N, C-alpha and C positions, 0 to 999 in steps of 0.2 A: 517454789517461787524463786528461791535463791539462784537456781540454774536458769530459769526463764527470764529473770529481770535483765541481765546483761544482753541477752539476745534481743529483747524488746527495745532496749536503748540503742543497740547497734543498728537494728533495722530502721529506727526512727532517724538516726544520723545519716545512714546510707541513702534512704529514700529522699530525705530533704536535700542532701547534697547533690544527688543524681538529678533531681528535677531542676534545681537551680543551674547546675552545669549544662543540662540539656537545653534549658531556655536560652542561655547565653549563646550556645552553639547554633541553635536555630536562628537566632536574631542576626548572626553574621553569615548565614547561608551555609552552615555546615550541619551534618547529621547529628542528632541528639546524642548518639552513642559516643561521639568524639568528646562532647562536653562531659558525659558521665565518666569517661576514662580519665580525662584531664583532672577533674575534680578529685577523683580517687588518688591520682598522683600527688596532688597538693596536700590532701588530708594525710596520706601515708608518709609524707616527708616533713610534716610539722615538727617532729623531734629534732630536725636539723636546726630549728629556731628555738629549741628548748621547750617546745610544747608537746607533751606526750599524752594528752587527754584521750586520744582515740586509738592507742596502740592495742587495746583489748579487743578491738574489732577483728583485726587480721589474725589474732591468736585464738579466736573463738571457733571451736570445732563445728558447732551448729551452723554458724554463718558460712563456714567452708562447704558444708553439705548443701546448704541452700544455694550457694553460688554454683556448685556442680549441677544441681537440679535445674538452675536457670540456664546453664549451657545446653542441657538436654532439651528443655522446652524451646530454646532459641533455634536449635538445629531442626527440631520438629516443625517449628513455624516456618523456617526457611524452606524446608521440604514441601510444605503445603502450598507454597507459591508456585510450584511447578508440579508436573505429573509425569508418570512413566511415558504417557503418550507424547508429551512435549519432548522428552528425551529421544524417543524413537523417531519423531518427526523432524528433529533438528537438521538432519541431512548430513551428507558427507563433508560439506565445507565446514559446518559447525564442528563436526567431529575432528577434522584436521586442525582447526583453530584451537580447540580444547587440548588436543594431544600435544601440540607445540607449546601451549601455555602451561603445561605441566612438566614436560621433559626438560625444556630449556631453563626455567627458573630453578628446578631441582639441581641441575648440573652446575649452574652459576652459584647457587647457595652453598653447595658442597665445596666448590672451588674457593669461595670467599672464606669459609671456615678453615680449609686446609692452609690458605695463605696467611691468615691473621691469627689463627689459633693452632699452630702446628704442634704445640705441646698437648693439646686435647686429643681425645681418642677419635677414631673414625666415626663412632656413633654420634658424637656432637656434630661433625661435619654433615653426616647424613640427615640428622634431624633439622639442621638449619636449612638444608635444601628442601626438606618436606614442608617446612613452614612457608617457604616462598611459593609453593604450588597453589596455595589458597587463593580464592577470588571471592570478593563480596560484591555481587552484582546489584544489590539493592541501591547503592549510591548511584551507580551508572544509570539504572532504570529511572531513578528520580530525575536526573539531569535530562535524559532523553525525553521524558514526559514533559518537563517544563519547557523544553525548546521545541516541542511539537514533532519530535522525531521518533516517537514510540513505535510507530508502525513502519518505519523505514526498513529497507533490506539490511542495513548495518545493525539496526536494533534487533532484528530477528536473529541474526547470526550471533550477536553478543549474548543475548539471553539464552539461546539454544546451547551455545558453547559453554556458558557459565554452568548450566545444569550438568553437562557432561564433565566439565572441569572439576566440579565439586565431588562427583562420584569418583573420578580418577584420583583426585587429591586425597580423598578419604582412604582409598585403597593404598596409596603410597604411605600415608601416615600409619595405617594399620600394619603394614609390612615392617616399616622402620621401628615402630613401637614393639612389635612382637619379637623382632630380632634383638632389640635391646633387652627385653625381658628374658629372652633365652640366654643372652650373655650373662645376665645377672644371676641366673640359676646355675651357671657353669656348664651349660650344654654347648657342645661343639657346633660351630657354624659350618655348614656345608652347602653346596649348591642345591642339593636335594632338600635340605631343611628350608632353605630360602624359597625354593619353588613350592614347598608345602604351605608355607605361610602365605605366599602370594595367592596360591590356589584357594586357600581357606577364606581369605578376604574376598576374592572375586565370587566364590561360591556362595558365601553368606549374602553379599550385596545383591547379586543378580538372582540368587535363589529366593531371597526374601521378596524381591520385587516381583518375580514371576508368580510365586505362590500367593503373595499378598493380593495381587490383582484378582486372583481367582476366588480366594476365600473372604476377602474383606467385604464384598457386597453381601455375602451370606451372613456374616457376623452382624453387620449393621441392620440387615433385614430382620434378623431375630431380635436384636436389641430394640427395634422400633415398636415391638409388641409389648415391651415393658412399660408399666405405668410409673408415674412420678416425674419430677422435674430433674433436668440435667442429665438425662440418659445419654444423649448424643455426646456431650463433653466427657462423661465418665467412660463411655465405650472407646472414644478416641484416645484418651489417656491410657486406658488399659492396653490398647493396641500399641501405643508408643512405648510405654514402659516395658512391655513384654519383649518387644524387639530389641530395645536398649539392653535389657537384661541378657537376652540370648547372645547379643554381640559380646557382652562382657564375659559370658561363660566360655566362649570359644577363644578368648584372648584378644578381642578387638575392643576399641574404645566404645563406650555406650552411645556416644554421639553418632556413630556409624549406624546403629540400629534406629536411633531417633530420626535421623535424616531419611533413612529408607522408609520408615513409617509415614513420614510426611509426603514423600514422593508417591507412595501407593495410594493414599487417600485422595479422592476427588469427589466432586459434588454428586456424581452419578451413584456413588456407593451408598450415600445416606439420603437419597431423595425421599425415602419414606418418612423422614423427619421434617420435611419442608413445611408442613402445615402447622407443626407444633413447636418447632425450635428455630432459633436463628442460625445463620451460617456458622460453620465450625470455626472459621477464622475469627469471627466476632466473639465467639465464646472463649477462644484461647487467649485473646488479646489482654483481658484483665489479669490473667495469671502471669503472662509474660511481662506485663507492665510492673508487676510486683517482683518477680524473681530475676529477670534479666538485668535490671540495674544493679542488683546485688552482685552479680557476676562481674559486670564491668567496673564498678567501683572497687571491688576487691582486687581485680587484676591491676588496676591503677595503683592501689596501695602497695602492691608488691614491687613496684618500680623504685629503684634506689637512685635518686638524683645525684647522690655523691659519687656514684660510679662515673658520671660524666665529667668529673674532674680529671679522669684518666684519659690521655690522648688515644690510647689503644682502643678503648671502648667507643669513643667518638668516631674513630676511624672505622670500627666494625659497623656501627650504626649507619655511617655514610655509605660504605661499600655494600652493605646489605640492601639499602634503599636503591642504590644504582642497579644492583643485580635484580631487584624486584621489578624495577621499571623496565630495564632492558630485556629481562626474561619474558615479560608479557608482550613486548613489542615483536617477539618472534611469532606471536599469534597472527600478526599482519601477513606473514608469508602464506598463511592458509587462505587468505582472501585475495591473493594475486590471481590474475587471469580473468577477473570479472570486473564489471563496472561498479566497483565498490570503493568506498572511502576506507582504504586499508589502515590509514593512520588512526582514524577514529575508532576502528575496531580494536587496534592494539592498545590505545589509551583507555578504552572502556573496560579492559580486562585488568587494569593496574590495581585498583583498590583491594587491600586485604581485609580491612574492616573487622567485623565481629568474628568471621571465620578464622582469620589469621590469629586473633587473640585466643580463640579456643585451642588452636593448634599449639600456640606458645604455652598455654596453661598446662596442656598435657605434658609438655616437656619438663615442667617443674616436678611432675610426679614420677618421672622415669629415673631409675637408679641402676648403676652397674657396680656390683660388689660394695654396696652400702654408700656409694657416692652419687649425688645427683649429677646427671650429665649436663644440665643447664644450671649455671650458677646465677646469682642475683644480677651480676653485671651483664652477662650475656642476655639474660631475659630482658633487662632494661633496654638493651640495644635493639632487640627484636620488637619490643613495644613501640619504640621510637620509629622504627621502619614502618610498622602498621599505621601509626598516626600520620606520618608524612605521605605515604601512598594514598591514604584516605583524604588528606587535605588537598593534594595537588590534582587529583582526578577531576573534580567538577570544573575548575577554571580551564584546565587543559582541554577537556572534552568540549566545553563551550567554544573555546578558541578554534579547535579543529573543525567543528561543525559549521561555525560561522565563516571560517576561511573558505570552505567549499561553497557555501551559499553566496559569498561575495564574488565568486568567479563569473 
């Protein structure tokens, strides 16, 4: 009980703070995740005011594991919102939008890192570029739905491109993380080794997607014959955790496997459960409501507000935000040549949201020769970029869509 007691208290504090922060955010028209993140920042920086009551939370290893598990569940849930079929049906225009939305932010992020952090290694610059490739389309999807544009051609391109963007972004992240891990082990980096890492990431993602589509229906068909409650949820979690573990075994982030598992699963695979179980998304929601806030609050607690007394960190946050916005505007070039609102498409791809935070969190775990490639100050700048891109997207998208409507 001595080991369990602080975990119980930490969870009580985190969940209470997360729900209060989420409520405030929702009341002002922002996603709850932003409130959960901000309340984590406030709680984590109370020592600046001489209050150190909650410092045990960030130092607790069990809470750290629960937060990582929350990230896996979150990416699984994000994957469930789309399917492999959606990705294949996105079309050439969505593919072009997604490709531009990955390559350009990565190049701009690398450039910002090289410009403002010249003393840092090339691995830091590459990772900053990888963080900017992320897209959180959930915020955009909500705005499009609220404005009655959910079925518009622009919405279909944004949503289709976002699925492809996430896959490509995860591949970029996997390659960068693997290269950094190789550097930490002292392995020599060559074009052949880089191609091997890139091929391994692509092979896992697309191999998992291809094989999963074939074997997943058979797995769930077998599971539907089992008696007892919660079989559908248990089977889905087994599928998710197995792919996340396989991704980790071959040197990729577990979230890559979790996202692939979510993409693979669709209603058709578990239709045999329709008469005795609720929809899988509904079954997952209570678990994510518990674990995901732990992740966001803990990520917020790791932000060091004192770092923003330094002009160089404020400059890094500002330039990263500009690069994040401008990089996704390159997506609009993929929509040229058709009767589409290219500006709205570019704005719709801006928010980094929860995906950007997961990328940033992975950066905290990467080391080269015993030193973390992302320090607390750089991490804080990245989190501010994530928050700003999440904040500006809803009003900017509303303005852009209403601008076209008023013509």
